[in-house]
The first five atom37 places (N, CA, C, CB, O) and aatype in JSON, in Angstrom:
{
  "aatype": [20, 20, 20, 20, 20, 20, 20, 20, 20, 20, 20, 20, 20, 20, 20, 20, 20, 20, 20, 20, 20, 20, 20, 20, 20, 20, 20, 20, 20, 20, 20, 20, 20, 20, 20, 20, 20, 20, 20, 20, 20, 20, 20, 20, 20, 20, 20, 20, 20, 20, 20, 20, 20, 20, 20, 20, 20, 20, 20, 20, 20, 20, 20, 20, 20, 20, 20, 20, 20, 20, 20, 20, 20, 20, 20, 20, 20, 20, 20, 20, 20, 20, 20, 20, 20, 20, 20, 20, 20, 20, 20, 20, 20, 20, 20, 20, 20, 20, 20, 20, 20, 20, 20],
  "atom_mask": [
    [1, 1, 1, 1, 1],
    [1, 1, 1, 1, 1],
    [1, 1, 1, 1, 1],
    [1, 1, 1, 1, 1],
    [1, 1, 1, 1, 1],
    [1, 1, 1, 1, 1],
    [1, 1, 1, 1, 1],
    [1, 1, 1, 1, 1],
    [1, 1, 1, 1, 1],
    [1, 1, 1, 1, 1],
    [1, 1, 1, 1, 1],
    [1, 1, 1, 1, 1],
    [1, 1, 1, 1, 1],
    [1, 1, 1, 1, 1],
    [1, 1, 1, 1, 1],
    [1, 1, 1, 1, 1],
    [1, 1, 1, 1, 1],
    [1, 1, 1, 1, 1],
    [1, 1, 1, 1, 1],
    [1, 1, 1, 1, 1],
    [1, 1, 1, 1, 1],
    [1, 1, 1, 1, 1],
    [1, 1, 1, 1, 1],
    [1, 1, 1, 1, 1],
    [1, 1, 1, 1, 1],
    [1, 1, 1, 1, 1],
    [1, 1, 1, 1, 1],
    [1, 1, 1, 1, 1],
    [1, 1, 1, 1, 1],
    [1, 1, 1, 1, 1],
    [1, 1, 1, 1, 1],
    [1, 1, 1, 1, 1],
    [1, 1, 1, 1, 1],
    [1, 1, 1, 1, 1],
    [1, 1, 1, 1, 1],
    [1, 1, 1, 1, 1],
    [1, 1, 1, 1, 1],
    [1, 1, 1, 1, 1],
    [1, 1, 1, 1, 1],
    [1, 1, 1, 1, 1],
    [1, 1, 1, 1, 1],
    [1, 1, 1, 1, 1],
    [1, 1, 1, 1, 1],
    [1, 1, 1, 1, 1],
    [1, 1, 1, 1, 1],
    [1, 1, 1, 1, 1],
    [1, 1, 1, 1, 1],
    [1, 1, 1, 1, 1],
    [1, 1, 1, 1, 1],
    [1, 1, 1, 1, 1],
    [1, 1, 1, 1, 1],
    [1, 1, 1, 1, 1],
    [1, 1, 1, 1, 1],
    [1, 1, 1, 1, 1],
    [1, 1, 1, 1, 1],
    [1, 1, 1, 1, 1],
    [1, 1, 1, 1, 1],
    [1, 1, 1, 1, 1],
    [1, 1, 1, 1, 1],
    [1, 1, 1, 1, 1],
    [1, 1, 1, 1, 1],
    [1, 1, 1, 1, 1],
    [1, 1, 1, 1, 1],
    [1, 1, 1, 1, 1],
    [1, 1, 1, 1, 1],
    [1, 1, 1, 1, 1],
    [1, 1, 1, 1, 1],
    [1, 1, 1, 1, 1],
    [1, 1, 1, 1, 1],
    [1, 1, 1, 1, 1],
    [1, 1, 1, 1, 1],
    [1, 1, 1, 1, 1],
    [1, 1, 1, 1, 1],
    [1, 1, 1, 1, 1],
    [1, 1, 1, 1, 1],
    [1, 1, 1, 1, 1],
    [1, 1, 1, 1, 1],
    [1, 1, 1, 1, 1],
    [1, 1, 1, 1, 1],
    [1, 1, 1, 1, 1],
    [1, 1, 1, 1, 1],
    [1, 1, 1, 1, 1],
    [1, 1, 1, 1, 1],
    [1, 1, 1, 1, 1],
    [1, 1, 1, 1, 1],
    [1, 1, 1, 1, 1],
    [1, 1, 1, 1, 1],
    [1, 1, 1, 1, 1],
    [1, 1, 1, 1, 1],
    [1, 1, 1, 1, 1],
    [1, 1, 1, 1, 1],
    [1, 1, 1, 1, 1],
    [1, 1, 1, 1, 1],
    [1, 1, 1, 1, 1],
    [1, 1, 1, 1, 1],
    [1, 1, 1, 1, 1],
    [1, 1, 1, 1, 1],
    [1, 1, 1, 1, 1],
    [1, 1, 1, 1, 1],
    [1, 1, 1, 1, 1],
    [1, 1, 1, 1, 1],
    [1, 1, 1, 1, 1],
    [1, 1, 1, 1, 1]
  ],
  "atom_positions": [
    [[3.28, 57.85, 5.77], [2.65, 57.0, 5.31], [3.26, 56.15, 5.19], [2.13, 57.19, 4.49], [4.44, 56.51, 5.24]],
    [[3.12, 54.48, 4.95], [4.52, 53.54, 4.33], [4.26, 53.69, 2.23], [4.26, 51.12, 5.13], [3.27, 54.19, 1.68]],
    [[5.69, 52.97, 1.42], [5.93, 53.17, 0.75], [4.55, 52.36, -0.04], [7.22, 53.07, 0.76], [4.0, 52.86, -1.02]],
    [[4.06, 50.92, 0.64], [2.8, 50.83, -0.09], [1.93, 51.29, -0.72], [2.33, 50.64, 0.22], [1.58, 51.32, -1.9]],
    [[1.38, 51.88, 0.8], [-0.29, 52.62, 0.67], [-0.23, 53.79, -0.46], [-0.86, 53.51, 2.38], [-1.27, 54.05, -1.07]],
    [[1.73, 54.94, -0.92], [1.27, 55.84, -1.79], [0.94, 55.8, -2.38], [1.52, 56.36, -2.16], [0.1, 56.5, -2.96]],
    [[1.99, 53.91, -2.78], [1.67, 53.56, -4.43], [0.12, 52.95, -4.86], [2.83, 52.28, -4.94], [-0.54, 53.22, -5.86]],
    [[-0.27, 51.84, -3.48], [-2.27, 51.53, -4.31], [-3.18, 53.59, -4.42], [-3.95, 49.92, -2.16], [-3.7, 54.19, -5.36]],
    [[-3.0, 53.86, -3.35], [-3.45, 55.38, -3.44], [-3.08, 55.81, -4.44], [-3.05, 56.29, -2.52], [-3.66, 56.89, -4.41]],
    [[-2.19, 55.78, -5.93], [-1.55, 56.42, -6.89], [-1.92, 55.97, -7.9], [-0.35, 56.45, -6.86], [-2.21, 56.55, -8.95]],
    [[-1.94, 54.02, -7.41], [-2.61, 53.51, -8.8], [-4.11, 54.03, -8.55], [-2.52, 51.63, -9.07], [-4.69, 54.69, -9.41]],
    [[-4.67, 53.7, -7.39], [-6.6, 54.22, -7.01], [-6.48, 55.42, -8.13], [-7.16, 55.1, -4.78], [-6.88, 55.27, -9.28]],
    [[-5.82, 56.74, -7.6], [-6.01, 57.65, -8.67], [-6.29, 57.6, -9.63], [-5.42, 58.12, -8.91], [-7.41, 57.86, -10.07]],
    [[-4.79, 57.05, -10.55], [-5.07, 56.96, -11.77], [-6.22, 56.18, -11.93], [-4.06, 56.55, -12.44], [-7.18, 56.94, -11.98]],
    [[-6.53, 55.14, -12.02], [-7.85, 55.04, -12.46], [-9.44, 55.97, -11.89], [-7.95, 53.63, -12.2], [-10.63, 56.22, -11.73]],
    [[-8.99, 56.01, -11.88], [-10.25, 57.22, -11.64], [-10.32, 58.4, -12.35], [-10.27, 57.8, -10.32], [-11.28, 58.78, -13.02]],
    [[-9.03, 59.08, -12.13], [-8.93, 59.88, -13.26], [-8.76, 59.4, -14.6], [-8.03, 60.65, -13.08], [-8.36, 60.31, -15.32]],
    [[-8.95, 58.09, -15.33], [-9.35, 57.51, -16.21], [-10.4, 57.94, -16.5], [-9.34, 56.48, -16.09], [-10.74, 58.0, -17.69]],
    [[-10.99, 58.24, -15.75], [-12.57, 58.14, -15.96], [-13.31, 59.5, -16.39], [-13.26, 57.65, -14.55], [-14.18, 60.09, -15.74]],
    [[-12.73, 59.87, -17.7], [-13.15, 60.8, -17.77], [-14.05, 62.14, -18.18], [-12.73, 60.67, -17.74], [-13.71, 63.11, -18.87]],
    [[-15.57, 61.78, -17.39], [-16.38, 62.51, -18.05], [-16.96, 63.7, -18.39], [-16.85, 62.21, -17.93], [-18.08, 63.95, -18.84]],
    [[-15.62, 64.71, -17.98], [-16.07, 66.48, -18.01], [-15.42, 66.6, -19.74], [-14.91, 67.88, -16.4], [-15.83, 67.58, -20.37]],
    [[-14.48, 65.68, -20.43], [-14.35, 65.96, -21.62], [-14.36, 64.95, -22.87], [-13.35, 66.57, -21.56], [-13.39, 64.48, -23.47]],
    [[-15.79, 64.74, -23.08], [-16.48, 63.26, -23.93], [-17.22, 64.83, -24.99], [-18.18, 61.63, -22.57], [-16.87, 65.27, -26.09]],
    [[-18.02, 65.17, -24.27], [-18.73, 66.04, -25.24], [-18.38, 67.08, -25.87], [-19.59, 66.42, -24.86], [-19.24, 67.45, -26.67]],
    [[-17.29, 67.81, -25.82], [-15.92, 68.51, -25.44], [-14.8, 68.42, -26.11], [-15.48, 68.16, -24.34], [-13.71, 67.92, -25.83]],
    [[-15.42, 69.3, -27.59], [-13.68, 69.66, -28.64], [-12.76, 70.79, -28.42], [-13.92, 70.02, -30.3], [-11.57, 71.07, -28.57]],
    [[-13.97, 71.36, -27.97], [-12.76, 73.37, -27.06], [-12.31, 72.79, -26.36], [-13.44, 75.07, -25.98], [-12.54, 71.62, -26.06]],
    [[-11.5, 73.54, -25.94], [-10.5, 74.34, -26.68], [-9.23, 73.59, -26.55], [-10.36, 75.82, -26.14], [-8.8, 72.7, -25.82]],
    [[-8.77, 74.31, -27.56], [-8.05, 73.98, -28.21], [-6.53, 73.33, -27.84], [-8.16, 74.87, -28.8], [-5.74, 74.19, -27.46]],
    [[-6.19, 72.48, -27.87], [-4.99, 73.19, -27.31], [-3.12, 73.28, -27.92], [-5.03, 72.5, -25.95], [-2.64, 72.49, -28.73]],
    [[-2.66, 74.0, -27.52], [-1.72, 74.01, -28.63], [-2.01, 74.06, -30.65], [-1.06, 72.72, -28.19], [-1.43, 73.7, -31.68]],
    [[-3.68, 74.98, -30.06], [-4.71, 75.32, -31.49], [-4.73, 74.2, -32.12], [-4.22, 76.49, -32.63], [-5.62, 74.27, -32.97]],
    [[-4.21, 73.2, -32.16], [-4.4, 71.91, -32.65], [-5.12, 71.08, -32.43], [-3.72, 71.38, -32.59], [-5.77, 70.72, -33.41]],
    [[-5.37, 70.46, -31.27], [-5.33, 69.03, -30.43], [-6.72, 68.9, -29.7], [-4.01, 68.99, -29.2], [-6.69, 69.19, -28.5]],
    [[-7.66, 68.6, -30.11], [-9.17, 68.7, -28.65], [-8.17, 68.62, -26.86], [-10.73, 66.37, -28.81], [-6.95, 68.58, -26.8]],
    [[-8.6, 68.62, -26.28], [-8.41, 69.3, -24.6], [-8.48, 67.38, -24.22], [-10.27, 70.82, -23.66], [-7.78, 66.95, -23.31]],
    [[-9.35, 66.49, -24.99], [-9.67, 65.15, -24.81], [-8.34, 64.11, -24.79], [-10.65, 64.81, -25.95], [-7.91, 63.57, -23.77]],
    [[-7.65, 63.89, -26.48], [-7.13, 64.45, -27.16], [-5.63, 64.04, -25.9], [-7.9, 65.97, -27.61], [-5.01, 63.07, -25.47]],
    [[-5.67, 65.65, -25.77], [-4.46, 66.3, -24.94], [-4.46, 65.62, -23.35], [-4.69, 68.16, -24.85], [-3.45, 65.01, -23.02]],
    [[-5.85, 65.77, -22.17], [-5.83, 64.83, -21.91], [-5.53, 63.13, -21.57], [-6.06, 65.17, -22.08], [-5.23, 62.58, -20.52]],
    [[-5.7, 62.7, -22.68], [-5.38, 61.17, -22.34], [-3.88, 61.28, -22.24], [-5.9, 59.96, -23.55], [-3.2, 60.6, -21.48]],
    [[-3.4, 62.26, -23.12], [-2.27, 62.49, -23.64], [-0.59, 62.45, -22.57], [-2.67, 63.86, -24.26], [0.48, 61.87, -22.43]],
    [[-1.52, 63.66, -21.99], [-1.06, 63.74, -20.38], [-0.96, 62.2, -19.44], [-2.34, 64.79, -19.55], [0.03, 61.87, -18.77]],
    [[-2.45, 61.26, -19.6], [-2.56, 60.02, -19.0], [-1.56, 59.41, -19.12], [-3.48, 59.31, -19.35], [-0.71, 59.33, -18.23]],
    [[-1.49, 59.0, -19.99], [-0.32, 58.27, -20.45], [1.2, 57.98, -20.5], [-0.43, 58.39, -21.13], [1.86, 56.94, -20.43]],
    [[1.51, 59.22, -20.62], [2.56, 59.45, -19.69], [2.28, 59.62, -17.65], [3.12, 60.88, -20.41], [3.23, 60.03, -16.97]],
    [[1.61, 59.44, -17.32], [1.07, 59.88, -15.9], [1.81, 58.24, -15.94], [-0.99, 60.41, -15.4], [2.92, 57.91, -15.53]],
    [[0.52, 57.22, -16.73], [-0.01, 55.82, -16.35], [2.39, 55.01, -16.81], [-2.15, 55.08, -18.09], [2.56, 53.87, -16.38]],
    [[3.09, 55.37, -17.2], [4.29, 55.96, -18.07], [5.11, 55.51, -16.44], [4.2, 58.1, -18.85], [5.8, 54.57, -16.04]],
    [[4.64, 56.58, -15.95], [6.11, 57.54, -14.67], [4.15, 56.45, -13.66], [6.62, 61.02, -14.65], [3.18, 56.02, -13.03]],
    [[4.19, 56.46, -13.69], [3.59, 55.24, -12.33], [4.28, 53.92, -12.52], [1.7, 54.78, -12.39], [5.21, 53.52, -11.81]],
    [[3.76, 53.27, -13.49], [4.18, 51.98, -13.97], [5.55, 51.71, -13.64], [4.0, 51.85, -15.38], [5.93, 50.64, -13.16]],
    [[6.42, 52.85, -13.96], [7.74, 53.04, -13.4], [8.28, 52.55, -12.14], [7.89, 54.21, -13.32], [8.92, 51.61, -11.67]],
    [[7.62, 53.82, -11.77], [8.03, 54.39, -10.37], [7.28, 52.12, -9.11], [6.42, 56.85, -9.96], [7.79, 51.52, -8.16]],
    [[6.19, 51.89, -9.85], [5.66, 50.47, -9.03], [6.68, 49.34, -9.62], [3.78, 49.96, -9.44], [6.92, 48.37, -8.9]],
    [[7.09, 49.41, -10.49], [8.22, 48.02, -11.3], [9.44, 49.11, -9.7], [8.98, 48.25, -14.34], [9.11, 48.92, -8.53]],
    [[10.14, 49.66, -9.88], [11.43, 49.95, -9.28], [11.5, 49.93, -7.66], [11.86, 51.32, -9.78], [12.43, 49.78, -6.87]],
    [[9.59, 50.22, -7.44], [9.64, 50.29, -6.01], [9.34, 49.75, -5.77], [9.37, 50.88, -5.34], [9.71, 49.41, -4.65]],
    [[7.9, 48.62, -6.71], [6.82, 47.17, -5.67], [7.31, 45.98, -6.73], [4.33, 47.37, -5.66], [6.65, 45.02, -7.11]],
    [[8.27, 46.24, -6.98], [9.23, 44.9, -7.7], [9.32, 43.76, -6.54], [11.13, 45.45, -8.16], [10.06, 43.98, -5.58]],
    [[8.6, 42.58, -6.6], [8.69, 41.21, -6.01], [10.08, 40.45, -6.29], [7.49, 40.35, -6.58], [9.86, 39.4, -6.89]],
    [[11.6, 40.71, -5.99], [12.0, 40.61, -5.82], [12.79, 39.0, -5.09], [11.69, 41.53, -5.79], [13.86, 38.39, -5.15]],
    [[12.33, 38.96, -4.87], [12.59, 37.06, -3.96], [11.71, 36.02, -4.77], [11.77, 36.89, -1.86], [11.44, 34.97, -4.19]],
    [[11.2, 36.21, -6.11], [10.39, 36.43, -6.49], [11.64, 35.08, -8.21], [9.76, 38.37, -6.25], [11.69, 34.02, -8.84]],
    [[12.55, 37.0, -7.84], [13.63, 36.14, -9.02], [14.8, 35.45, -7.83], [14.67, 37.6, -10.49], [15.74, 34.69, -8.07]],
    [[14.48, 35.86, -6.84], [16.15, 35.41, -6.04], [15.1, 33.4, -5.94], [16.75, 36.83, -3.39], [15.91, 32.58, -5.5]],
    [[13.74, 32.73, -6.24], [14.3, 32.34, -6.16], [14.08, 31.6, -7.42], [14.41, 32.12, -5.15], [13.82, 30.4, -7.37]],
    [[14.18, 32.38, -8.85], [14.36, 31.36, -9.69], [16.35, 31.34, -10.27], [13.05, 31.7, -11.03], [17.16, 30.65, -10.89]],
    [[16.22, 32.54, -9.56], [17.79, 32.23, -9.62], [18.76, 31.29, -8.7], [18.37, 33.44, -9.46], [19.97, 31.24, -8.53]],
    [[17.71, 30.59, -8.21], [18.26, 29.81, -6.28], [17.49, 28.83, -6.68], [17.71, 30.62, -4.3], [17.44, 27.99, -5.79]],
    [[16.56, 28.4, -8.06], [16.67, 26.73, -8.29], [17.86, 26.27, -9.98], [14.51, 26.08, -8.62], [18.62, 25.31, -10.14]],
    [[17.58, 27.19, -10.75], [18.66, 27.42, -11.93], [19.95, 26.69, -11.63], [19.05, 29.03, -12.13], [20.6, 26.01, -12.42]],
    [[20.28, 26.99, -10.11], [21.63, 27.28, -9.63], [21.6, 25.39, -8.68], [21.72, 29.23, -8.39], [22.57, 24.83, -8.18]],
    [[20.1, 24.84, -8.75], [20.32, 23.34, -8.08], [20.82, 22.35, -9.78], [18.31, 22.61, -7.09], [20.69, 22.95, -10.84]],
    [[21.24, 21.2, -9.76], [21.29, 19.94, -10.25], [19.86, 20.01, -10.91], [21.6, 18.75, -9.11], [18.87, 20.6, -10.46]],
    [[19.98, 19.14, -12.3], [18.57, 19.47, -13.54], [18.31, 20.72, -13.22], [16.94, 18.54, -13.45], [17.15, 20.66, -13.62]],
    [[18.42, 21.99, -12.76], [17.91, 23.05, -12.95], [16.6, 23.85, -12.64], [18.05, 22.98, -13.8], [16.26, 24.23, -11.52]],
    [[15.92, 24.04, -13.8], [14.44, 24.78, -13.02], [14.04, 23.29, -11.8], [12.62, 25.15, -14.68], [14.59, 22.21, -12.01]],
    [[13.18, 23.46, -10.76], [12.28, 22.35, -9.91], [13.51, 21.48, -9.2], [11.14, 21.21, -11.05], [13.47, 20.93, -8.1]],
    [[15.14, 21.54, -10.57], [15.58, 20.7, -9.88], [15.6, 18.44, -9.31], [15.2, 21.58, -9.24], [15.97, 17.53, -8.57]],
    [[14.81, 18.93, -10.52], [14.34, 17.28, -11.36], [15.35, 16.55, -12.58], [12.7, 17.58, -12.36], [15.65, 16.86, -13.73]],
    [[15.77, 15.19, -11.51], [17.24, 15.3, -12.73], [16.55, 14.41, -13.64], [19.15, 14.57, -12.21], [15.43, 13.94, -13.81]],
    [[18.22, 14.34, -14.39], [16.94, 13.93, -16.38], [16.97, 15.05, -16.71], [14.82, 13.37, -16.51], [17.95, 15.68, -17.12]],
    [[15.11, 15.66, -16.44], [14.85, 16.61, -17.17], [16.45, 17.49, -17.5], [13.64, 17.4, -16.38], [17.45, 17.41, -16.79]],
    [[16.33, 18.13, -18.48], [16.23, 19.53, -19.11], [16.15, 20.57, -18.76], [15.56, 19.71, -19.67], [15.0, 20.78, -18.36]],
    [[17.14, 21.86, -18.63], [16.33, 22.74, -18.13], [16.16, 23.34, -19.63], [16.89, 23.67, -16.83], [16.35, 22.82, -20.73]],
    [[15.44, 25.53, -19.03], [14.22, 25.79, -20.37], [15.75, 26.13, -21.05], [12.54, 27.45, -20.28], [16.7, 26.55, -20.4]],
    [[15.76, 25.9, -22.23], [16.9, 27.72, -22.9], [17.07, 28.98, -22.9], [16.96, 28.13, -23.95], [16.28, 29.78, -23.4]],
    [[18.16, 29.28, -22.29], [18.77, 30.19, -22.48], [19.13, 31.65, -23.26], [19.18, 29.67, -22.48], [20.25, 31.79, -23.76]],
    [[17.6, 33.25, -23.39], [17.78, 33.96, -24.96], [18.74, 34.54, -24.66], [16.71, 34.97, -25.67], [19.18, 35.34, -25.49]],
    [[19.52, 34.35, -23.23], [20.7, 36.62, -22.33], [22.15, 36.22, -23.18], [21.49, 36.77, -19.17], [23.15, 36.93, -23.19]],
    [[21.96, 34.65, -24.03], [23.02, 34.62, -24.31], [23.26, 34.67, -26.03], [23.46, 33.56, -23.57], [22.17, 34.63, -26.61]],
    [[24.46, 34.73, -27.0], [24.05, 34.36, -27.82], [25.05, 32.65, -28.15], [24.02, 35.63, -28.73], [26.26, 32.52, -27.96]],
    [[24.05, 31.5, -28.68], [24.28, 30.83, -28.87], [25.96, 30.06, -28.71], [23.65, 31.07, -29.63], [26.54, 31.0, -29.26]],
    [[26.72, 29.41, -28.48], [27.8, 29.22, -29.34], [28.52, 28.87, -30.76], [28.04, 28.76, -28.92], [29.53, 29.36, -31.27]],
    [[27.59, 27.81, -31.25], [27.22, 27.34, -32.5], [26.21, 28.31, -32.87], [26.74, 25.88, -32.53], [25.22, 28.11, -32.16]],
    [[26.04, 29.22, -33.63], [25.58, 30.24, -34.1], [26.34, 30.42, -35.98], [25.97, 31.43, -32.85], [27.19, 31.21, -36.39]],
    [[25.47, 29.15, -36.85], [26.19, 29.59, -37.92], [25.88, 30.74, -38.34], [26.16, 28.85, -38.85], [25.5, 30.79, -39.51]],
    [[25.96, 32.77, -37.09], [25.41, 33.14, -38.23], [27.15, 34.31, -37.64], [23.25, 33.68, -38.43], [27.58, 35.43, -37.92]],
    [[27.5, 33.34, -36.9], [29.37, 33.82, -36.09], [29.65, 34.11, -36.72], [30.59, 33.11, -35.52], [29.11, 33.54, -37.66]],
    [[30.63, 35.12, -37.18], [31.07, 35.36, -38.72], [33.12, 35.36, -37.62], [30.05, 37.63, -39.91], [33.51, 35.84, -36.56]],
    [[33.59, 34.76, -38.43], [34.86, 34.44, -37.91], [35.85, 35.96, -37.65], [35.55, 33.33, -39.06], [36.99, 35.89, -37.2]]
  ]
}
């Protein structure tokens, strides 16, 4: 199977598992002696969703879009390549004339 198909199946499986109709009307058994089973299930589901999002970003991120943006920033006039139009501000570095800078 391809990587893309496995990721799509994982998203579909997580979507189906989110519809937990089996723990709606019961609070027992208590996990660790204090946590209702439905709350524990959703805590585990949140961890699984976070891991799946990490996998999606790592393996399915559209890197070609980032390459296009980087290429556009290299053109004269900034993104879009239009002369006379200022490029949008970049927030990934400290401004050189910052009044908060210490000597």
